C-alpha positions as CSV (number, residue, x, y, z in Angstrom):
1,X,-8.6,-25.0,5.3
2,X,-5.6,-26.4,7.0
3,X,-3.4,-24.0,8.8
4,X,-0.7,-23.2,5.9
5,X,-3.2,-22.2,3.8
6,X,-4.6,-19.5,6.3
7,X,-0.5,-18.5,6.6
8,X,-0.3,-18.5,3.2
9,X,-3.0,-15.6,3.1
10,X,-1.7,-13.5,5.8
11,X,1.5,-13.5,3.9
12,X,-0.4,-12.5,0.6
13,X,-1.8,-9.7,3.4
14,X,1.9,-8.6,4.4
15,X,3.4,-8.6,0.7
16,X,0.2,-5.9,-0.4
17,X,0.7,-3.6,3.0
18,X,4.6,-3.6,2.6
19,X,4.0,-2.9,-1.4
20,X,1.5,0.1,0.3
21,X,3.8,1.5,2.5
22,X,6.3,2.0,0.5
23,X,4.4,3.5,-2.1
24,X,3.1,6.2,0.6
25,X,6.6,6.6,1.5
26,X,8.2,7.8,-2.1
27,X,4.6,9.5,-2.1
28,X,6.0,11.5,1.3
29,X,9.2,12.1,-0.1
30,X,8.7,13.4,-3.2
31,X,5.5,16.2,-1.7
32,X,8.0,18.6,-3.0
33,X,9.3,17.4,-6.2
34,X,8.4,20.1,-8.8
35,X,10.6,18.4,-11.9
36,X,10.7,14.8,-12.6
37,X,12.3,12.8,-15.6
38,X,9.2,12.3,-17.1
39,X,8.8,16.4,-16.7
40,X,6.2,18.1,-14.7
41,X,5.3,17.2,-10.9
42,X,5.5,14.3,-9.6
43,X,2.4,12.4,-9.7
44,X,0.7,10.7,-6.3
45,X,1.1,7.3,-6.6
46,X,-1.8,4.6,-5.4
47,X,-1.7,1.3,-4.6
48,X,-4.8,-0.9,-6.3
49,X,-5.6,-4.0,-4.2
50,X,-7.3,-7.3,-5.7
51,X,-8.5,-10.4,-4.3
52,X,-7.2,-13.9,-6.6
53,X,-8.7,-16.9,-5.2
54,X,-7.2,-19.8,-2.8
55,X,-6.9,-22.8,-4.7
56,X,-8.4,-26.0,-2.7
57,X,-10.2,-24.1,-0.4
58,X,-13.0,-25.3,2.1
59,X,-13.7,-23.5,5.0
60,X,-16.2,-21.5,7.0
61,X,-16.1,-19.0,4.4
62,X,-17.8,-19.6,1.1
63,X,-14.9,-18.0,-0.8
64,X,-11.5,-17.3,0.5
65,X,-9.4,-14.6,-1.5
66,X,-5.8,-13.5,-1.1
67,X,-4.6,-10.1,-1.6
68,X,-2.2,-8.9,-4.5
69,X,-1.1,-5.7,-6.0
70,X,-3.1,-5.9,-9.2
71,X,-1.4,-2.2,-10.3
72,X,0.5,1.0,-9.0
73,X,-1.3,3.9,-10.8
74,X,-0.5,7.9,-10.8
75,X,-3.0,10.3,-9.9
76,X,-2.5,13.2,-12.3
77,X,-5.2,15.2,-11.0
78,X,-5.4,18.1,-8.2
79,X,-1.9,19.4,-8.9
80,X,-1.3,22.6,-6.9
81,X,-0.3,25.9,-8.9
82,X,1.1,28.6,-7.3
83,X,2.5,32.4,-8.4
84,X,6.5,32.0,-7.5
85,X,8.3,33.9,-9.9
86,X,11.7,33.4,-8.7
87,X,11.4,29.6,-8.3
88,X,13.5,27.7,-11.4
89,X,10.5,25.6,-12.2
90,X,8.5,28.5,-12.7
91,X,6.4,29.0,-16.3
92,X,6.7,32.0,-18.4
93,X,3.5,33.6,-16.5
94,X,5.8,32.8,-12.7
95,X,3.5,29.8,-12.1
96,X,4.7,26.5,-10.3
97,X,3.1,23.6,-10.2
98,X,3.3,21.7,-6.8
99,X,2.6,17.5,-7.0
100,X,-0.4,16.5,-5.6
101,X,0.5,14.6,-2.8
102,X,-1.2,15.8,0.6
103,X,1.0,15.0,3.5
104,X,-2.6,14.9,5.8
105,X,-3.9,12.0,3.5
106,X,-0.7,10.0,3.3
107,X,-0.2,10.0,7.0
108,X,-3.9,8.5,7.4
109,X,-3.3,6.2,4.6
110,X,0.1,4.9,6.1
111,X,-1.6,4.5,9.7
112,X,-4.1,2.5,7.4
113,X,-1.5,0.2,6.1
114,X,0.3,-0.4,9.1
115,X,-2.3,-1.2,11.3
116,X,-3.9,-4.0,8.3
117,X,0.0,-5.3,8.1
118,X,-0.3,-5.4,11.9
119,X,-3.5,-7.1,11.6
120,X,-2.1,-9.5,9.3
121,X,1.2,-10.2,11.5
122,X,-1.5,-11.6,14.3
123,X,-2.9,-13.5,12.6
124,X,0.5,-15.4,11.2
125,X,1.0,-15.0,15.2
126,X,-1.7,-16.8,16.1
127,X,-1.8,-19.5,13.5
128,X,1.6,-20.4,15.0
129,X,0.4,-21.1,18.0
130,X,-2.1,-23.2,16.5
131,X,-0.1,-24.9,15.0
132,X,2.4,-26.0,18.1
133,X,-0.7,-26.7,20.2
134,X,-1.4,-28.9,17.4
135,X,1.9,-30.6,17.4
136,X,1.9,-30.8,21.7
137,X,-1.5,-33.0,21.0
138,X,0.4,-35.8,19.7
139,X,2.9,-35.7,22.9
């Protein structure tokens, strides 16, 4: 495997984690949204990551793969229902359906995605340092 393939794999990880961070931020921003244009409360979104094979890989690992966002799905389970007859989105019985976003779960996911992003940045920096050292050998 050459240094550019390593950087390409890390770049795919950075891209995937950035999308994951954006979805988490959207979930947190809409944690109190009880009415959406589609109707009903906001549905928590989840990023589904998948691996993609890297072309022409010949290295230490038997299989190398990039990471890619396969889909962004909506979780339609776990909505919280509360009695609040004064709320503008209350039904006939005074019940309000709240989004299924748990801020604690989102913060844990945010931390994990942030650390994965940082790990990919570290790999890119190490790859860059190795490439610069390799160029110095030729002097």
